[in-house]
VEXKOLTOR-414768 format. One record per residue: x, y, z of N, C-alpha, C in turn. Coordinates in steps of 0.2 Angstrom, whole numbers, padded with zeros to 4 digits, always signed. Layout:
VEXKOLTOR-414768
XYZXYZXYZ...
//
This chain:
VEXKOLTOR-414768
+0406+0176+0501+0407+0169+0502+0405+0168+0509+0404+0161+0511+0401+0159+0517+0406+0154+0521+0408+0156+0527+0412+0151+0531+0408+0146+0534+0410+0139+0533+0406+0134+0536+0410+0129+0540+0408+0127+0546+0412+0122+0550+0407+0116+0551+0409+0110+0548+0405+0104+0549+0409+0099+0552+0406+0095+0557+0410+0089+0560+0407+0086+0566+0411+0081+0569+0408+0077+0574+0414+0078+0580+0412+0077+0586+0417+0076+0591+0415+0071+0597+0419+0071+0602+0417+0067+0607+0411+0067+0611+0408+0073+0610+0401+0074+0613+0395+0072+0608+0397+0071+0602+0391+0069+0597+0392+0062+0594+0398+0059+0595+0399+0053+0592+0403+0048+0597+0401+0042+0597+0405+0037+0601+0411+0035+0598+0416+0032+0601+0423+0031+0598+0422+0027+0592+0418+0022+0591+0417+0018+0585+0416+0022+0579+0411+0027+0580+0409+0031+0574+0415+0036+0573+0418+0039+0578+0424+0043+0577+0430+0040+0573+0431+0033+0575+0436+0029+0571+0434+0029+0564+0428+0028+0562+0426+0027+0555+0426+0034+0551+0426+0039+0555+0426+0046+0552+0433+0049+0552+0438+0046+0555+0444+0048+0555+0448+0047+0549+0453+0052+0547+0457+0052+0541+0464+0051+0543+0467+0046+0540+0475+0046+0541+0478+0052+0537+0484+0053+0537+0487+0058+0533+0486+0057+0526+0487+0051+0523+0486+0050+0516+0479+0050+0514+0475+0048+0518+0467+0049+0517+0465+0056+0517+0468+0060+0521+0467+0067+0522+0469+0071+0515+0475+0069+0513+0477+0072+0506+0472+0070+0501+0470+0064+0500+0465+0062+0495+0459+0066+0496+0457+0067+0502+0450+0070+0504+0451+0078+0502+0456+0081+0503+0457+0088+0501+0457+0089+0494+0460+0084+0490+0460+0084+0483+0453+0084+0480+0449+0080+0483+0442+0079+0482+0438+0085+0483+0439+0088+0489+0436+0095+0491+0438+0100+0486+0444+0100+0483+0446+0105+0479+0442+0105+0472+0440+0099+0470+0436+0099+0464+0429+0099+0465+0426+0100+0471+0419+0100+0473+0416+0107+0471+0411+0107+0467+0408+0113+0465+0405+0117+0471+0407+0124+0471+0404+0128+0477+0409+0129+0483+0414+0124+0483+0420+0125+0488+0425+0129+0485+0426+0135+0489+0432+0139+0486+0438+0138+0490+0438+0137+0497+0444+0135+0501+0442+0130+0506+0446+0126+0508+0444+0121+0513+0450+0118+0517+0449+0116+0523+0454+0112+0527+0450+0107+0531+0454+0101+0533+0451+0096+0536+0455+0094+0542+0452+0094+0548+0455+0092+0554+0453+0085+0557+0457+0081+0558+0455+0074+0560+0460+0072+0566+0457+0071+0572+0460+0068+0578+0456+0062+0580+0459+0060+0586+0455+0054+0589+0449+0056+0592+0448+0063+0593+0442+0065+0596+0437+0069+0592+0439+0071+0586+0435+0075+0581+0437+0074+0574+0433+0075+0570+0434+0076+0562+0430+0082+0560+0433+0087+0557+0429+0093+0556+0432+0096+0549+0427+0099+0545+0429+0102+0539+0428+0110+0540+0432+0114+0537+0432+0121+0538+0432+0123+0530+0426+0126+0528+0426+0128+0521+0424+0135+0520+0426+0138+0515+0423+0144+0512+0420+0142+0506+0413+0143+0506+0409+0141+0500+0405+0147+0497+0403+0145+0491+0398+0150+0488+0392+0151+0492+0388+0156+0490+0381+0156+0494+0377+0150+0494+0377+0147+0488+0374+0140+0488+0378+0135+0490+0378+0134+0497+0383+0129+0500+0382+0122+0497+0388+0119+0495+0387+0112+0493+0386+0107+0499+0384+0101+0497+0381+0096+0502+0388+0093+0505+0390+0096+0510+0396+0093+0514+0395+0087+0518+0389+0086+0520+0387+0080+0524+0387+0074+0519+0384+0075+0513+0384+0070+0508+0391+0068+0506+0395+0073+0505+0402+0071+0503+0406+0067+0509+0405+0069+0515+0408+0065+0521+0405+0058+0521+0399+0058+0520+0396+0051+0521+0398+0046+0515+0399+0049+0509+0402+0045+0504+0410+0043+0505+0413+0048+0508+0421+0047+0509+0422+0042+0514+0417+0041+0519+0418+0037+0525+0414+0031+0524+0410+0030+0519+0405+0024+0518+0400+0023+0524+0397+0029+0525+0392+0029+0530+0385+0032+0527+0380+0030+0530+0373+0032+0528+0373+0039+0530+0369+0043+0525+0368+0050+0526+0364+0051+0533+0359+0047+0533+0354+0048+0539+0358+0047+0546+0363+0042+0546+0367+0041+0552+0371+0046+0553+0374+0049+0548+0379+0055+0549+0375+0061+0551+0369+0063+0548+0366+0069+0550+0364+0069+0557+0363+0063+0560+0361+0063+0568+0366+0065+0572+0373+0065+0570+0378+0066+0575+0382+0072+0572+0381+0075+0566+0385+0081+0564+0382+0087+0567+0387+0092+0568+0385+0099+0570+0388+0103+0564+0384+0109+0563+0386+0113+0557+0385+0120+0559+0390+0124+0558+0390+0131+0560+0392+0135+0554+0389+0141+0553+0390+0146+0548+0392+0153+0550+0396+0156+0546+0398+0163+0547+0402+0164+0554+0399+0169+0558+0403+0170+0564+0403+0164+0569+0397+0160+0569+0397+0154+0573+0402+0149+0571+0404+0149+0565+0409+0144+0563+0416+0147+0565+0417+0153+0564+0423+0156+0567+0424+0155+0574+0419+0157+0578+0419+0156+0585+0420+0149+0587+0417+0144+0583+0419+0137+0585+0426+0135+0584+0429+0138+0578+0436+0136+0577+0440+0139+0582+0439+0145+0585+0443+0148+0590+0442+0144+0596+0436+0141+0598+0435+0137+0604+0439+0131+0603+0439+0128+0597+0443+0122+0596+0450+0123+0597+0453+0128+0594+0460+0129+0594+0462+0131+0601+0458+0135+0605+0459+0137+0612+0459+0131+0617+0456+0125+0615+0456+0120+0620+0449+0120+0624+0444+0124+0622+0438+0125+0626+0433+0120+0624+0434+0116+0618+0430+0111+0615+0433+0104+0616+0438+0103+0620+0442+0097+0620+0439+0093+0626+0440+0086+0625+0438+0081+0630+0441+0083+0637+0448+0085+0637+0451+0088+0643+0452+0095+0642+0448+0099+0646+0447+0106+0645+0454+0109+0645+0456+0113+0640+0462+0117+0639+0468+0113+0637+0467+0107+0634+0473+0103+0632+0476+0106+0626+0483+0106+0626+0487+0110+0621+0488+0107+0615+0487+0100+0614+0489+0097+0608+0484+0099+0602+0478+0101+0603+0474+0102+0598+0476+0108+0594+0479+0113+0597+0482+0119+0593+0487+0116+0588+0491+0112+0590+0496+0109+0585+0493+0105+0580+0488+0101+0581+0484+0097+0576+0481+0102+0571+0478+0108+0574+0475+0112+0569+0480+0116+0565+0486+0117+0567+0491+0120+0563+0493+0115+0557+0493+0109+0559+0495+0103+0554+0489+0103+0549+0483+0104+0551+0478+0104+0546+0478+0110+0541+0480+0116+0544+0481+0122+0540+0487+0120+0535+0492+0117+0537+0498+0116+0533+0496+0112+0527+0492+0106+0529+0490+0101+0524+0486+0105+0518+0481+0109+0521+0477+0112+0516+0481+0117+0512+0486+0120+0515+0490+0125+0511+0494+0121+0506+0497+0116+0507+0501+0112+0503+0496+0109+0497+0490+0108+0499+0485+0105+0494+0482+0111+0489+0484+0117+0490+0482+0123+0486+0475+0125+0488+0473+0123+0494+0466+0125+0496+0465+0131+0500+0470+0134+0501+0470+0141+0505+0472+0146+0500+0467+0150+0498+0469+0155+0493+0469+0162+0496+0468+0163+0502+0468+0170+0505+0463+0171+0511+0457+0171+0510+0452+0172+0515+0452+0167+0520+0452+0161+0519+0452+0156+0524+0459+0155+0528+0464+0157+0524+0470+0158+0527+0470+0163+0532+0467+0169+0531+0467+0174+0536+0462+0172+0542+0457+0168+0540+0453+0166+0546+0457+0162+0551+0461+0157+0548+0466+0153+0552+0470+0157+0556+0473+0162+0553+0478+0167+0557+0474+0170+0563+0468+0172+0562+0464+0175+0567+0463+0170+0573+0462+0164+0571+0461+0158+0575+0467+0157+0579+0473+0157+0576+0479+0155+0579+0481+0161+0584+0479+0167+0582+0481+0173+0586+0477+0173+0593+0470+0171+0592+0466+0171+0598+0468+0165+0603+0470+0159+0600+0472+0153+0604+0479+0155+0607+0483+0159+0604+0489+0161+0608+0488+0165+0614+0483+0170+0613+0481+0174+0618+0478+0170+0624+0474+0165+0622+0471+0161+0627+0476+0158+0631+0482+0155+0628+0487+0152+0631+0491+0156+0636+0492+0162+0633+0497+0167+0637+0493+0171+0642+0487+0173+0641+0483+0178+0645+0478+0174+0650+0477+0168+0650+0473+0164+0654+0477+0159+0657+0475+0156+0663+0478+0150+0666+0475+0143+0663+0472+0143+0657+0469+0137+0655+0473+0131+0655+0480+0132+0653+0484+0126+0652+0489+0126+0658+0488+0130+0663+0493+0130+0668+0494+0124+0673+0488+0121+0674+0487+0116+0679+0485+0109+0676+0488+0104+0678+0487+0097+0674+0480+0095+0677+0476+0092+0672+0470+0089+0674+0469+0082+0672+0475+0079+0670+0475+0071+0668+0480+0068+0674+0478+0062+0675+0482+0058+0681+0489+0058+0678+0491+0056+0672+0497+0055+0669+0501+0062+0670+0498+0067+0668+0502+0073+0668+0503+0076+0675+0498+0075+0679+0498+0077+0686+0504+0073+0690+0505+0067+0688+0511+0063+0691+0517+0066+0689+0518+0068+0683+0524+0071+0681+0525+0078+0684+0520+0082+0684+0520+0088+0687+0522+0088+0695+0520+0083+0698+0522+0082+0705+0529+0081+0706+0532+0077+0701+0539+0076+0701+0543+0082+0700+0540+0087+0696+0544+0094+0695+0544+0097+0702+0540+0096+0706+0540+0100+0713+0546+0097+0717+0548+0091+0716+0553+0087+0720+0560+0089+0717+0560+0088+0710+0567+0089+0707+0566+0095+0703+0570+0100+0704+0570+0106+0701+0572+0105+0693+0576+0101+0691+0578+0100+0684+0577+0092+0683+0571+0091+0679+0570+0084+0677+0575+0081+0672+0579+0085+0669+0584+0083+0664+0589+0079+0667+0590+0080+0674+0596+0077+0677+0593+0070+0681+0586+0069+0680+0583+0064+0684+0582+0057+0680+0582+0052+0683+0581+0045+0680+0574+0042+0682+0570+0040+0677+0564+0038+0679+0563+0030+0678+0559+0027+0682+0558+0020+0682+0550+0019+0682+0547+0017+0676+0540+0016+0676+0538+0008+0676+0533+0007+0680+0531+0000+0681+0524-0001+0678+0524-0006+0673+0518-0007+0669+0519-0005+0662+0514-0007+0657+0515-0005+0650+0508-0003+0647+0504-0001+0651+0497+0000+0649+0497+0008+0646+0490+0010+0645+0489+0016+0642+0492+0022+0647+0490+0021+0653+0492+0026+0658+0500+0027+0658+0504+0022+0658+0511+0022+0658+0514+0025+0652+0510+0023+0646+0512+0026+0640+0512+0033+0640+0506+0036+0643+0505+0043+0643+0511+0046+0648+0512+0043+0653+0517+0046+0658+0524+0046+0655+0526+0040+0651+0532+0040+0647+0533+0046+0642+0527+0047+0639+0527+0053+0634+0528+0059+0637+0525+0061+0643+0526+0067+0647+0533+0068+0649+0536+0062+0652+0543+0062+0654+0548+0064+0649+0546+0061+0643+0551+0062+0637+0551+0069+0635+0545+0072+0635+0544+0079+0633+0548+0083+0638+0548+0081+0645+0552+0085+0650+0560+0083+0649+0562+0079+0645+0569+0077+0643+0572+0074+0649+0569+0070+0653+0572+0066+0658+0578+0062+0655+0583+0062+0659+0590+0059+0656+0589+0051+0655+0585+0048+0658+0584+0041+0657+0577+0038+0659+0574+0034+0654+0568+0031+0656+0568+0023+0655+0567+0020+0660+0567+0013+0661+0559+0010+0662+0557+0006+0658+0550+0003+0659+0551-0004+0661+0548-0006+0666+0548-0013+0669+0540-0016+0668+0540-0022+0665+0534-0025+0664+0534-0033+0665+0528-0036+0666+0528-0043+0667+0531-0046+0660+0529-0043+0655+0531-0045+0648+0536-0041+0646+0543-0043+0646+0548-0039+0644+0548-0036+0637+0545-0040+0633+0545-0038+0626+0540-0032+0625+0535-0032+0628+0530-0026+0628+0534-0020+0631+0537-0021+0637+0541-0015+0640+0546-0012+0635+0550-0017+0631+0555-0014+0627+0552-0010+0621+0546-0013+0619+0542-0010+0613+0540-0003+0615+0537-0002+0621+0535+0005+0623+0541+0009+0625+0546+0006+0628+0552+0010+0630+0555+0013+0623+0556+0009+0618+0559+0011+0612+0555+0018+0609+0549+0018+0610+0545+0024+0607+0547+0031+0611+0550+0030+0617+0553+0036+0620+0560+0036+0621+0564+0032+0618+0571+0032+0618+0573+0029+0625+0569+0025+0628+0571+0021+0634+0573+0014+0633+0573+0010+0639+0575+0003+0639+0569-0001+0643+0568-0007+0640+0563-0011+0644+0566-0016+0648+0563-0018+0653+0566-0024+0658+0560-0028+0660+0562-0034+0663+0556-0038+0666+0556-0036+0673+0550-0038+0677+0549-0036+0684+0555-0039+0688+0558-0045+0686+0563-0048+0690+0569-0043+0691+0570-0039+0686+0576-0034+0686+0574-0028+0690+0568-0027+0694+0566-0021+0697+0571-0020+0703+0574-0024+0707+0578-0022+0713+0584-0018+0710+0587-0020+0705+0593-0017+0702+0591-0010+0699+0586-0010+0695+0584-0004+0692+0581+0001+0697+0579-0001+0703+0576+0004+0708+0582+0008+0711+0588+0005+0711+0594+0008+0714+0595+0015+0710+0594+0015+0703+0595+0020+0699+0590+0025+0698+0584+0024+0701+0578+0028+0700+0577+0034+0704+0577+0040+0701+0575+0045+0705+0567+0046+0706+0564+0044+0700+0557+0045+0699+0554+0038+0698+0549+0036+0702+0546+0029+0700+0538+0030+0700+0535+0028+0694+0528+0029+0694+0526+0022+0691+0521+0019+0695+0518+0013+0694+0511+0012+0693+0509+0008+0688+0502+0007+0686+0501+0000+0683+0500-0005+0687+0499-0011+0684+0492-0014+0686+0490-0020+0684+0484-0023+0686+0485-0029+0691+0491-0029+0694+0493-0034+0699+0488-0034+0705+0486-0040+0708+0482-0040+0713+0485-0038+0720+0492-0039+0720+0496-0038+0726+0501-0033+0725+0504-0029+0730+0509-0025+0729+0515-0028+0726+0519-0024+0721+0525-0026+0718+0531-0024+0722+0530-0018+0724+0536-0015+0728+0534-0015+0736+0539-0018+0739+0538-0019+0747+0543-0014+0750+0542-0013+0757+0546-0009+0760+0554-0011+0760+0555-0018+0761+0561-0020+0761+0565-0019+0755+0562-0020+0749+0566-0019+0743+0568-0012+0742+0563-0007+0744+0565+0000+0744+0570+0002+0748+0570-0001+0755+0575+0001+0759+0582-0001+0757+0583-0007+0754+0589-0009+0751+0591-0004+0745+0587-0002+0741+0588+0002+0736+0591+0009+0739+0588+0011+0744+0590+0018+0747+0597+0018+0750+0599+0012+0753+0605+0011+0755+0610+0012+0749+0609+0008+0744+0613+0009+0738+0614+0016+0735+0608+0019+0736+0608+0026+0733+0611+0031+0738+0613+0029+0744+0616+0033+0749+0611+0039+0751+0604+0036+0751+0599+0040+0753+0597+0046+0749+0599+0046+0743+0597+0051+0738+0589+0051+0738+0585+0056+0738+0578+0056+0738+0575+0052+0732+0569+0049+0733+0566+0045+0728+0558+0048+0728+0556+0049+0722+0549+0052+0721+0545+0046+0718+0540+0044+0721+0535+0038+0719+0528+0040+0719+0525+0038+0713+0518+0039+0712+0515+0032+0711+0510+0030+0715+0506+0024+0714+0500+0025+0711+0499+0024+0704+0492+0026+0701+0488+0020+0701+0490+0014+0703+0487+0008+0702+0481+0007+0708+0476+0004+0706+0471+0002+0711+0469-0005+0709+0470-0010+0714+0474-0010+0720+0481-0007+0719+0484-0005+0725+0490-0002+0725+0496-0006+0723+0501-0004+0719+0507-0007+0718+0512-0007+0723+0512-0001+0727+0517+0000+0732+0514+0000+0739+0518-0004+0743+0515-0005+0750+0515+0002+0754+0510+0003+0757+0509+0010+0760+0515+0012+0765+0518+0007+0768+0523+0008+0773+0529+0011+0770+0530+0010+0763+0535+0013+0759+0535+0021+0761+0529+0024+0761+0529+0031+0762+0532+0033+0769+0533+0029+0774+0535+0031+0780+0543+0031+0780+0546+0029+0775+0553+0029+0774+0556+0036+0773+0562+0038+0776+0565+0044+0775+0567+0044+0768+0567+0050+0765+0570+0051+0758+0565+0048+0753+0559+0046+0754+0554+0044+0750+0548+0048+0750+0546+0051+0744+0540+0055+0743+0535+0051+0739+0530+0048+0743+0525+0043+0740+0519+0046+0739+0516+0046+0733+0509+0049+0732+0505+0044+0729+0498+0044+0730+0494+0039+0728+0489+0042+0723+0485+0038+0719+0480+0041+0715+0475+0046+0718+0474+0045+0725+0470+0050+0728+0473+0057+0729+0479+0057+0730+0483+0063+0730+0482+0067+0724+0483+0063+0718+0483+0066+0712+0476+0069+0710+0471+0065+0712+0464+0067+0711+0462+0073+0714+0464+0074+0720+0463+0080+0724+0465+0086+0720+0472+0085+0718+0475+0091+0714+0471+0092+0708+0469+0087+0704+0466+0087+0698+0459+0091+0699+0455+0089+0704+0449+0093+0705+0450+0100+0706+0455+0102+0709+0456+0109+0711+0458+0112+0704+0463+0109+0700+0465+0111+0694+0459+0112+0689+0454+0107+0689+0449+0108+0684+0445+0114+0686+0444+0116+0692+0440+0122+0694+0444+0128+0692+0451+0128+0692+0455+0133+0690+0454+0134+0682+0454+0128+0679+0453+0129+0671+0447+0131+0669+0441+0129+0673+0435+0132+0671+0434+0139+0672+0437+0142+0677+0438+0149+0678+0442+0152+0672+0447+0149+0670+0451+0152+0665+0447+0151+0658+0443+0146+0657+0439+0145+0651+0434+0151+0650+0432+0154+0656+0427+0159+0656+0431+0166+0653+0437+0166+0655+0441+0172+0653+0443+0171+0645+0444+0165+0643+0445+0163+0636+0439+0165+0632+0433+0163+0635+0427+0165+0631+0426+0172+0630+0428+0176+0635+0428+0183+0634+0433+0186+0628+0439+0183+0628+0444+0184+0623+0441+0183+0616+0437+0177+0615+0434+0175+0609+0429+0180+0607+0425+0182+0612+0419+0186+0610+0422+0193+0608+0427+0195+0611+0431+0202+0609+0433+0201+0601+0436+0195+0600+0439+0193+0594+0434+0193+0588+0428+0191+0590+0422+0190+0585+0420+0197+0584+0420+0202+0589+0418+0209+0588+0423+0212+0583+0429+0211+0584+0434+0214+0580+0434+0212+0573+0432+0205+0572+0432+0202+0565+0426+0205+0562+0420+0206+0565+0414+0209+0562+0416+0216+0560+0419+0220+0564+0421+0227+0562+0425+0227+0556+0430+0222+0556+0435+0222+0550+0431+0220+0544+0426+0215+0544+0423+0214+0538+0419+0219+0536+0416+0223+0540+0412+0229+0538+0417+0234+0535+0423+0235+0538+0427+0240+0535+0429+0237+0528+0430+0231+0527+0432+0228+0521+0427+0230+0516+0420+0229+0518+0415+0231+0513+0416+0239+0511+0418+0243+0515+0419+0250+0514+0425+0251+0509+0430+0246+0510+0436+0247+0505+0434+0245+0498+0429+0240+0497+0427+0238+0490+0423+0244+0487+0419+0247+0491+0415+0253+0488+0420+0259+0486+0425+0260+0491+0430+0265+0489+0434+0264+0483+0435+0257+0482+0439+0255+0476+0435+0256+0470+0429+0254+0470+0424+0256+0464+0424+0263+0463+0423+0267+0468+0422+0274+0468+0428+0277+0464+0434+0275+0467+0440+0278+0464+0441+0276+0457+0439+0270+0455+0440+0268+0448+0435+0272+0443+0429+0273+0446+0424+0277+0442+0427+0284+0441+0429+0288+0447+0431+0295+0446+0438+0295+0442+0442+0290+0442+0448+0290+0438+0446+0290+0431+0441+0286+0429+0439+0285+0422+0437+0292+0420+0432+0296+0424+0430+0302+0422+0436+0307+0421+0440+0307+0426+0446+0312+0425+0450+0310+0419+0451+0304+0418+0455+0302+0412+0452+0305+0405+0445+0304+0405+0442+0307+0399+0443+0314+0398+0442+0318+0404+0443+0325+0403+0450+0327+0402+0455+0323+0405+0462+0325+0404+0464+0324+0396+0461+0318+0393+0462+0317+0386+0460+0323+0382+0454+0326+0384+0451+0332+0380+0456+0338+0381+0458+0339+0387+0462+0345+0388+0469+0344+0385+0472+0338+0384+0478+0337+0381+0477+0338+0373+0471+0336+0371+0470+0337+0364+0470+0345+0362+0466+0348+0367+0466+0356+0366+0472+0359+0366+0477+0357+0370+0483+0360+0371+0487+0358+0364+0487+0352+0362+0490+0350+0356+0488+0354+0350+0481+0356+0350+0479+0361+0345+0480+0368+0345+0484+0370+0351+0487+0376+0352+0482+0381+0356+0477+0378+0359+0473+0382+0364+0477+0385+0369+0474+0391+0372+0478+0394+0378+0478+0389+0384+0484+0388+0387+0484+0383+0392+0480+0385+0398+0480+0391+0400+0476+0393+0406+0469+0392+0405+0466+0394+0399+0459+0393+0397+0458+0385+0397+0462+0381+0394+0461+0374+0394+0461+0371+0401+0465+0373+0406+0465+0371+0413+0458+0373+0416+0456+0379+0415+0450+0381+0418+0444+0377+0415+0444+0376+0409+0438+0372+0406+0439+0365+0409+0445+0362+0410+0446+0355+0412+0443+0355+0419+0445+0360+0423+0442+0360+0430+0435+0360+0431+0432+0365+0427+0424+0366+0427+0421+0360+0424+0423+0357+0419+0420+0351+0416+0421+0345+0421+0427+0344+0424+0428+0338+0429+0423+0339+0435+0423+0345+0438+0419+0346+0444+0411+0344+0442+0409+0347+0436+0402+0345+0434+0400+0338+0433+0405+0334+0430+0404+0327+0429+0404+0323+0436+0409+0325+0440+0409+0322+0447+0403+0323+0451+0400+0329+0450+0394+0331+0454+0387+0329+0451+0387+0327+0445+0381+0325+0441+0377+0320+0445+0381+0314+0446+0377+0308+0449+0375+0310+0456+0379+0312+0460+0377+0314+0467+0372+0319+0467+0372+0324+0463+0366+0329+0463+0360+0326+0461+0359+0321+0456+0353+0318+0454+0350+0314+0460+0355+0310+0463+0353+0306+0469+0351+0310+0475+0354+0315+0476+0352+0320+0482+0345+0323+0481+0344+0325+0475+0337+0328+0474+0332+0323+0475+0333+0317+0472+0328+0312+0473+0327+0310+0480+0332+0309+0484+0332+0308+0491+0328+0313+0495+0329+0320+0493+0326+0325+0496+0318+0325+0495+0317+0324+0488+0310+0323+0486+0306+0318+0490+0310+0312+0491+0307+0307+0495+0306+0308+0502+0309+0313+0505+0309+0315+0512+0314+0310+0516+0319+0308+0513+0324+0304+0516+0329+0308+0520+0327+0310+0526+0331+0315+0530+0337+0312+0532+0337+0305+0535+0343+0302+0537+0348+0301+0532+0346+0299+0526+0350+0298+0520+0354+0305+0518+0350+0310+0519+0353+0317+0517+0359+0318+0522+0357+0317+0529+0362+0318+0534+0369+0314+0533+0368+0308+0530+0373+0303+0529+0377+0306+0523+0374+0309+0518+0377+0312+0512+0381+0318+0514+0378+0322+0519+0382+0328+0521+0388+0326+0525+0388+0320+0529+0394+0318+0532+0399+0315+0527+0397+0312+0522+0401+0309+0517+0404+0315+0512+0400+0320+0510+0402+0324+0505+0405+0331+0507+0403+0333+0513+0406+0339+0516+0411+0338+0521+0417+0340+0520+0422+0339+0524+0422+0344+0530+0424+0341+0536+0425+0345+0542+0432+0347+0542+0434+0353+0542+0441+0356+0541+0445+0353+0547+0442+0352+0553+0445+0350+0559+0447+0343+0559+0443+0339+0555+0444+0332+0555+0447+0329+0548+0448+0333+0544+0450+0331+0537+0456+0327+0537+0456+0321+0534+0462+0317+0534+0465+0317+0527+0471+0320+0527+0474+0322+0521+0478+0316+0518+0478+0310+0522+0482+0304+0519+0479+0301+0513+0483+0297+0510+0481+0294+0504+0476+0288+0506+0470+0288+0503+0465+0282+0505+0467+0276+0504+0472+0275+0499+0475+0269+0498+0480+0266+0503
//
């Protein structure tokens, strides 16, 4: 059987096309059912995220037309799809899966979410009855390598997104974010990401302030926080240990005076602030106040660029791990080929032995001398075992196949110093 990976990602298709190719959870279940009934597909899984849609299949040697299947499922022309699809087979497909799971093929190098999404794809395929053994083992290899990449390289150690970098900076100021209260200003995509990261760090309280209080409340509800209007900022500021702001306001929202009053009410407990907005939401003079740690988007970008370089170095280490894993996989596949030969050989020899044993038992039942019966059994069994190899060896010798004879000697003549007496099974 043949391992195939077919798909699109952020490098081959724009967001509009990726949206058309994406599968919701319900759509993915129906798609897997369709794949299960597709001639030539033995096992399959479907991965669909905002940045990629990929099929992983074990197919017969005559691989089915997965491009045509995908075009029909998503109502796209085949010609349009062919121009953006990539297709990998065999070891290339396995290497691609490992790169995806390890975060090496992501829009943000080393991002960790893709591994969880791949595990979900595996679970869906398993529930749909589309993993019958071999593809399941492939996924386990992929997950094992991805885990090694996470633990043995620094690919995920340093943040490379502005939102995550902002939260990471906060961890340098507050040893335990679980005891900290956060105030976020704005309700756009950046603040949404920040809120999600803070929620994952289990901060004790998240408050989101926005010009439209309804939008603030909606976003805050998704992370277990509360939403307020910008008019409520002065009071909310007094409770905030962490403040992160990103709005489209043309003028600063937080002035030095407002922050000074909040610090007095806080009895000068430190405040960590990150101004991601351009133009800035926080007056620069706020950074001169004691007990305020103010960072701008420029500070974050400097750290991010350094972290990107660190991740690129880690990605090279991860690529080495993947190459090693591919070599191991290749060796295991070759060993598996030997196992199938050994199984057939054992079955053949067992049948010969069973035939000779039946004859010996019949002779014993007829009253023949047991010792004579055993001697004939041994002689006959050895002759029958050696007949086939003898004919083949003579033919190879006559044909001058010296290398084949050397291999036969290695297989048939045991070296007493290296003989393994363990059961081959």
